[in-house]
C-alpha positions in Angstrom: 85.4 206.1 117.8 84.6 205.0 121.9 87.2 202.4 124.0 84.5 199.9 123.8 83.9 199.9 120.6 87.9 198.7 120.0 87.8 196.3 122.5 84.9 194.9 120.5 86.2 195.3 117.1 89.6 193.3 119.0 87.6 190.3 119.8 85.8 189.8 116.8 89.2 190.1 114.7 90.7 188.3 117.3 87.9 185.5 116.4 87.8 185.8 112.8 92.0 185.1 113.0 91.4 182.1 114.9 88.7 180.5 113.2 90.8 180.9 109.9 93.9 179.4 111.4 91.8 176.2 112.9 90.9 175.5 108.9 93.9 176.4 107.3 95.1 173.5 110.4 92.6 170.7 109.3 93.8 171.1 105.7 97.0 170.1 106.4 96.0 167.7 108.8 93.5 165.8 106.2 96.6 166.8 103.4 99.2 164.7 105.5 96.7 161.9 106.5 96.0 161.7 102.9 100.0 161.7 102.2 100.6 159.2 105.3 98.6 156.4 103.9 99.9 156.8 100.4 103.2 156.0 101.7 102.0 153.2 103.6 100.0 151.8 100.6 103.4 152.1 98.4 105.0 150.6 101.1 103.2 147.7 101.4 102.6 147.4 97.8 106.5 147.0 97.4 106.1 144.1 100.3 103.8 142.1 99.1 105.3 141.8 96.1 108.8 141.2 97.8 107.4 138.2 100.1 105.6 136.7 96.3 109.4 136.6 95.0 111.0 134.9 98.1 109.9 132.2 99.8 108.4 132.5 102.5 109.4 131.6 105.9 107.0 130.0 108.3 108.0 129.4 111.9 110.0 126.9 114.0 107.3 124.4 114.7 106.7 124.1 111.3 109.4 123.6 109.9 110.5 120.4 112.7 106.8 119.2 111.3 107.3 119.1 107.4 110.2 118.0 107.4 109.2 114.4 107.9 106.9 114.7 104.7 109.7 116.4 102.2 112.0 113.4 103.6 109.3 111.3 102.1 108.9 113.1 99.3 112.5 112.7 97.6 112.0 108.5 98.2 112.3 106.9 94.6 109.8 104.6 93.4 113.0 101.7 94.1 113.4 103.3 97.0 109.7 102.8 97.7 108.8 99.0 96.8 111.9 98.4 98.5 110.9 99.2 102.0 107.4 97.4 101.0 109.1 94.0 100.5 110.7 94.3 103.1 107.9 95.0 105.5 106.1 92.1 103.8 108.6 90.1 104.0 108.9 90.7 107.9 105.7 89.6 109.0 106.0 86.7 108.1 108.0 86.0 110.7 107.0 85.4 114.3 107.6 84.4 117.2 110.0 86.3 120.5 113.6 87.4 119.7 116.1 87.7 116.7 115.7 85.6 113.9 118.7 84.1 112.0 118.3 84.6 108.1 120.5 84.4 105.5 119.4 85.7 102.0 120.2 85.5 98.8 120.4 87.5 95.3 117.5 87.8 93.0 117.4 85.8 89.7 115.5 85.5 86.3 113.6 83.0 85.8 116.2 80.9 84.0 118.6 81.6 87.1 121.0 84.7 86.0 121.7 87.2 87.6 121.4 91.2 87.4 122.4 93.8 89.3 119.3 94.9 89.9 119.0 91.1 91.3 122.0 91.7 93.5 120.6 95.6 94.4 117.0 94.1 95.9 119.2 91.1 98.0 122.0 94.4 99.3 118.8 96.6 100.4 116.9 93.5 102.1 119.9 92.6 104.0 120.3 96.5 105.4 116.0 97.3 105.7 115.6 93.5 107.6 118.9 94.1 109.7 117.9 98.3 110.5 114.4 96.8 111.4 116.0 95.3 114.7 114.5 91.5 114.6 116.6 90.1 112.8 120.0 88.9 112.5 121.2 88.7 109.1 123.8 86.7 108.3 127.1 88.6 106.4 127.5 87.8 102.5 131.2 87.0 102.3 130.4 84.6 105.3 128.2 83.1 102.7 130.5 83.0 99.8 133.0 81.1 101.9 130.7 78.9 103.0 129.7 78.3 99.4 133.1 77.4 98.2 134.1 75.2 101.4 131.2 73.0 100.6 131.8 73.4 96.9 128.0 74.6 96.1 127.7 76.2 92.9 125.9 79.8 92.9 123.6 78.5 89.6 121.1 80.3 90.8 119.0 77.6 92.2 118.3 76.5 95.3 116.8 73.0 96.4 115.7 71.7 99.5 118.7 69.3 100.2 120.9 72.6 99.4 118.8 74.6 101.7 118.6 72.3 104.3 122.5 71.5 103.9 123.5 75.6 103.5 120.7 76.2 106.6 122.5 73.2 108.7 126.0 75.3 108.4 125.2 79.0 108.9 122.4 78.4 111.8 120.2 80.2 110.2 115.8 79.4 110.7 114.9 80.8 107.3 116.8 82.1 103.4 115.3 84.6 102.3 115.9 84.6 97.8 113.3 85.2 95.1 113.3 86.3 91.0 113.0 89.4 89.3 111.2 89.4 85.7 111.4 92.3 83.4 107.9 93.1 82.1 106.9 95.9 79.3 106.4 98.6 81.6 107.6 97.2 85.2 109.7 94.5 86.7 108.1 91.9 88.8 110.0 90.8 92.2 108.7 87.8 93.9 110.0 87.3 97.0 109.9 83.6 98.6 111.1 83.3 102.4 112.0 79.3 103.1 111.8 77.5 105.8 116.4 75.9 106.6 114.8 73.1 108.6 112.6 71.2 105.9 114.0 73.2 102.6 109.9 74.2 102.0 108.8 77.7 100.9 106.7 79.1 103.9 105.9 82.1 102.9 106.3 85.0 99.9 105.8 88.1 99.3 105.7 90.4 96.0 106.4 93.9 94.6 105.8 95.7 91.3 108.3 98.0 90.6 108.2 100.7 87.3 111.1 100.7 84.8 113.3 104.1 85.2 116.3 104.8 84.0 118.1 103.7 87.0 116.1 100.1 86.9 116.3 99.2 83.5 120.4 99.5 83.6 120.4 97.7 86.6 118.2 95.6 85.1 120.0 95.3 82.3 124.3 94.5 83.8 124.8 90.7 84.2 126.3 90.4 87.6 130.1 90.8 87.1 132.0 87.3 86.7 134.2 87.8 89.1 132.0 88.9 91.7 130.4 86.0 92.3 128.2 86.2 95.2 125.5 84.0 96.7 122.8 83.2 94.7 120.1 81.5 95.2 122.1 78.2 94.7 122.2 74.1 93.9 125.2 71.7 94.5 126.7 70.8 91.0 126.3 67.3 89.7 128.4 65.4 91.4 126.9 65.9 93.7 123.0 65.3 93.9 123.6 63.4 90.3 119.7 62.5 90.2 118.9 66.7 89.8 119.2 68.9 87.1 122.2 70.0 85.8 123.4 73.5 86.2 123.9 73.2 82.7 120.3 72.5 81.8 118.9 74.5 84.1 119.5 77.2 81.6 117.5 76.3 78.7 114.1 74.7 78.8 114.0 72.1 79.7 111.6 69.2 77.8 108.8 67.7 79.8 109.3 63.6 80.1 106.9 61.8 78.6 104.5 59.2 79.8 104.1 56.1 77.6 101.4 57.2 75.3 101.6 61.0 75.7 102.6 64.1 73.9 102.5 66.1 76.9 103.0 65.2 80.3 104.4 67.2 83.5 104.0 66.3 87.2 106.5 69.2 88.6 108.9 65.9 90.1 112.1 67.5 88.5 111.4 71.3 88.9 113.0 73.4 91.3 111.1 74.3 95.0 109.9 78.1 94.1 110.5 77.7 91.0 108.3 77.5 87.6 109.1 74.4 84.2 111.7 76.2 82.5 110.7 77.6 79.1 106.6 78.5 80.9 105.2 82.2 80.3 104.0 84.6 82.7 103.6 82.1 86.0 104.9 84.8 87.9 102.8 84.1 91.1 103.1 80.3 91.3 106.1 78.0 92.8 106.5 74.4 92.4 106.4 73.2 96.4 106.7 69.6 97.6 102.7 68.6 98.5 101.2 68.1 101.5 98.8 66.5 100.6 100.0 64.1 98.9 103.4 63.2 100.2 106.4 62.5 97.8 105.1 64.3 95.2 105.5 68.6 94.0 102.6 70.9 92.7 102.6 73.7 90.8 100.6 76.4 94.0 99.7 79.9 93.4 102.3 81.5 96.2 101.5 85.7 95.7 97.9 87.2 95.3 96.6 87.0 91.5 95.7 87.2 89.1 97.1 83.9 88.3 98.5 83.0 84.6 100.7 81.0 82.6 101.0 79.9 78.9 102.7 77.0 77.8 103.8 77.3 74.3 104.6 74.2 71.8 102.5 71.5 72.0 102.7 68.7 69.6 98.7 68.4 70.2 97.2 65.5 67.2 94.5 65.8 65.3 92.8 64.6 68.2 93.4 63.8 72.7 92.9 64.2 75.9 93.9 67.1 77.9 93.9 66.5 81.8 94.7 68.3 84.3 94.9 67.4 88.5 93.8 70.3 90.6 92.5 71.2 93.3 91.0 74.4 94.3 92.2 75.6 98.0 89.3 77.7 98.3 85.7 78.3 96.5 87.4 80.8 93.9 84.4 84.3 92.9 86.1 83.7 89.4 86.3 81.3 86.6 89.0 78.8 86.4 89.8 79.0 82.3 91.7 76.6 80.0 92.7 78.0 76.9 94.2 75.5 74.1 94.1 77.6 71.3 90.5 78.9 69.7 89.1 76.9 72.4 87.8 78.3 75.7 87.0 76.1 78.8 86.3 78.1 81.9 85.2 76.6 85.6 83.5 78.4 87.1 82.7 76.9 90.9 80.1 79.7 92.1 78.9 80.3 88.4 78.5 79.2 84.5 80.7 77.2 83.8 81.1 76.8 79.6 82.9 75.1 76.9 83.0 77.8 74.0 80.0 79.0 74.0 78.1 76.0 75.7 77.1 76.8 79.9 76.8 74.3 82.1 76.9 74.1 86.2 79.1 71.6 88.5 78.5 71.6 92.1 82.3 72.0 93.9 80.7 71.5 97.9 81.9 67.7 98.0 84.9 68.6 95.6 86.3 72.3 97.6 89.8 71.2 98.5 89.7 67.5 96.5 92.0 66.8 94.0 90.1 66.8 90.8 90.7 65.9 87.4 89.2 68.2 84.8 88.9 66.3 81.2 88.9 67.9 77.7 88.7 65.6 74.6 88.6 66.6 71.2 87.4 63.3 68.9 86.7 65.1 64.8 84.5 68.0 65.7 83.2 66.7 69.3 84.6 68.5 72.0 83.2 67.0 75.1 83.9 68.5 78.8 84.3 65.9 82.1 85.4 66.6 86.4 86.1 63.1 87.5 85.4 60.9 84.9 82.4 62.1 84.9 80.5 64.5 81.4 79.1 67.8 81.5 79.2 69.3 78.6 79.2 68.2 74.9 79.8 71.0 71.9 80.3 70.4 67.9 83.5 72.8 66.8 83.3 72.4 62.3 86.8 73.5 61.1 88.6 74.1 64.7 92.1 73.9 64.1 94.5 72.5 65.7 96.5 73.7 69.2 99.8 74.1 69.9 99.5 76.0 73.3 98.0 76.0 76.7 97.1 78.8 79.2 96.2 78.1 82.8 94.7 82.0 84.0 91.9 82.9 87.2 92.2 86.2 88.9 91.5 85.3 92.5 93.3 87.7 94.3 94.3 85.4 97.8 97.5 83.3 97.6 97.6 80.2 97.5 94.9 79.8 96.1 94.6 76.9 94.0 97.4 73.3 93.6 98.3 71.8 89.7 99.2 68.5 90.7 99.8 67.4 87.0 99.2 68.5 82.9 99.1 65.5 81.0 97.9 65.0 77.1 97.1 61.9 75.4 96.5 61.0 71.4 93.2 59.2 70.9 
């Protein structure tokens, strides 16, 4: 073999080895890449699994904006309702500078104070003070004034007492109210009473769902040794003409005029309350009448629907039932009178009715005027009259004698009506 042939064979062999080396390198590179990819996928799966089982950590900016939301969601039902009630009350005060007020315990419809009523008062004191618009009188100072002025804490507040306390404490208004136990909730109605006039100038209300905490507070009466300032009333020796504290705890029989079997003109009812023994009426308060100075009226103080029931009325066989009332707005819903099984509706913008008999009446001239609504029963015949004018008459054989009267309407606005007198007379 000559020198040229050897050199050529050597180059060929070197080329074959080089190609083999490149092929093997590619194989190892692919294998290494596959292995690395597999290790990455396994590691990623482990990381994802770990993140799923642990809470994520948000950036600093996310944490700062989420904190208030967490705080809001942690508020209880009671906290939310108390905040709303305080805001409603605060909105009823206008003018510059701080307003000096006193807050009294909230009571039930019979004047009793529960720990819930005390709690509501304390919450309002704190929240109204924190809003920066009020100077709230310290509770211990109120107790001292009550003791010095010989005022008893019976759960009731009349105009004379409100003015007297306002003068001594130097407050512009007194905040008080009622707590009514409903089946699954508690209705809280607040009244703002002018210390100058003793009249209710504004109102606010909230409905609180009854959880365990609310139920416990509601069931626990105020301890006798903590006679904190209530909505109060002078003792009997100071105002002998007023209803005594003892009688205020029990339903009071309405005073009867001559020839009546029922009569109520609200003259003996404490401002801010309703007659004792009536069922419902949470949206109503008795206040001094501006339409008839020197008299009182039962008015709607908070948004509706509105209703109350008077029970155990001794209806005779034949009778006349009259309600003196003023509609302050043209109601979109009918005002209903239910006397036992008898239903009467007065609708200023639609069909009125006596049982199932419909009738129309024009309220344009009567809106905002005191109107006498009369229902008369004589034998089987029933008549409806408005200011003495008959609008409907029906015959109802076998009518069962009633023993109750229900008044109601769904109008949502407050100050929607005023009732001046309810009277039943035998025929």
